[in-house]
C-alpha positions in Angstrom: -35.6 98.7 -102.7 -32.7 98.2 -104.3 -31.7 100.2 -107.0 -28.8 100.0 -110.5 -25.9 102.4 -110.0 -26.5 105.9 -109.7 -25.9 107.8 -113.1 -24.9 110.8 -113.4 -26.5 114.3 -114.5 -25.6 115.8 -118.0 -24.0 119.1 -115.3 -22.4 116.7 -113.6 -20.7 114.6 -116.5 -19.8 118.1 -118.3 -18.8 119.5 -114.8 -16.4 116.8 -114.7 -14.9 117.0 -118.5 -14.2 120.3 -117.7 -12.0 119.8 -114.1 -10.3 117.9 -116.9 -9.7 120.6 -119.7 -11.6 119.1 -121.7 -15.1 120.5 -123.1 -18.1 118.9 -124.2 -21.3 120.0 -125.9 -24.7 118.8 -124.6 -24.7 116.1 -127.3 -22.0 114.2 -126.0 -22.1 114.4 -122.4 -25.5 113.0 -123.3 -24.1 110.4 -125.3 -21.8 109.7 -122.4 -24.6 108.8 -120.1 -26.5 106.2 -122.4 -23.1 104.2 -122.6 -22.8 104.6 -118.6 -26.7 103.4 -118.4 -26.0 100.2 -121.3 -22.6 99.3 -119.2 -24.8 100.1 -115.6 -28.0 96.9 -116.7 -26.4 94.2 -116.7 -25.3 95.4 -112.9 -28.4 96.1 -111.6 -30.1 94.1 -109.5 -33.3 91.9 -111.2 -36.5 91.4 -109.5 -38.3 89.8 -111.9 -36.4 87.0 -112.2 -37.7 84.3 -110.4 -36.1 82.3 -108.0 -34.3 79.3 -109.5 -35.5 76.4 -106.8 -34.5 72.6 -108.4 -37.0 70.0 -107.6 -36.6 68.0 -104.1 -36.3 64.7 -105.5 -35.7 63.3 -101.9 -36.8 63.9 -98.2 -34.8 66.4 -96.5 -34.9 67.5 -92.8 -34.5 71.7 -92.6 -31.1 72.0 -91.1 -29.0 74.0 -89.1 -25.8 76.0 -88.7 -23.1 73.9 -86.4 -21.8 75.3 -83.0 -18.4 75.9 -82.8 -18.3 71.8 -81.4 -19.2 70.8 -83.9 -17.7 72.2 -86.6 -14.0 73.3 -85.3 -12.4 74.2 -88.2 -15.3 76.2 -89.8 -15.6 73.9 -92.9 -20.0 73.8 -93.1 -21.8 76.8 -92.8 -25.2 75.0 -92.7 -26.3 70.3 -92.1 -28.9 68.8 -93.0 -29.7 65.0 -93.6 -30.6 64.2 -96.9 -32.5 60.6 -97.7 -31.3 59.6 -100.4 -32.7 56.6 -102.9 -30.3 52.6 -101.7 -28.6 52.8 -105.1 -25.9 54.9 -106.1 -21.9 55.1 -106.2 -22.4 57.4 -102.4 -24.4 54.9 -101.0 -22.7 53.1 -97.5 -21.1 56.9 -97.2 -21.3 59.0 -94.1 -19.6 62.6 -92.9 -16.6 62.0 -91.2 -18.4 64.3 -87.8 -21.4 61.6 -88.6 -21.5 59.2 -85.4 
């Protein structure tokens, strides 16, 4: 299962600062690590959130990945058919590839 970024240990933080000719007391290293942890949380993967699935209002086919002959410009990743209501601004419109 993926997890968020791996934070450096307190020793690693102190060693990194010593390489850069700075000294770092342990309490400062703890502060640096706490700031790193707080900043990395928003980018950590969240497995607790439910996947957003909008309601299906109209029947639709599973769909398929179009072949190179059907999709010469690689314009579509996935194609499907959705049967909608008989009114609205797109009634009568068809895709360019439909025959």
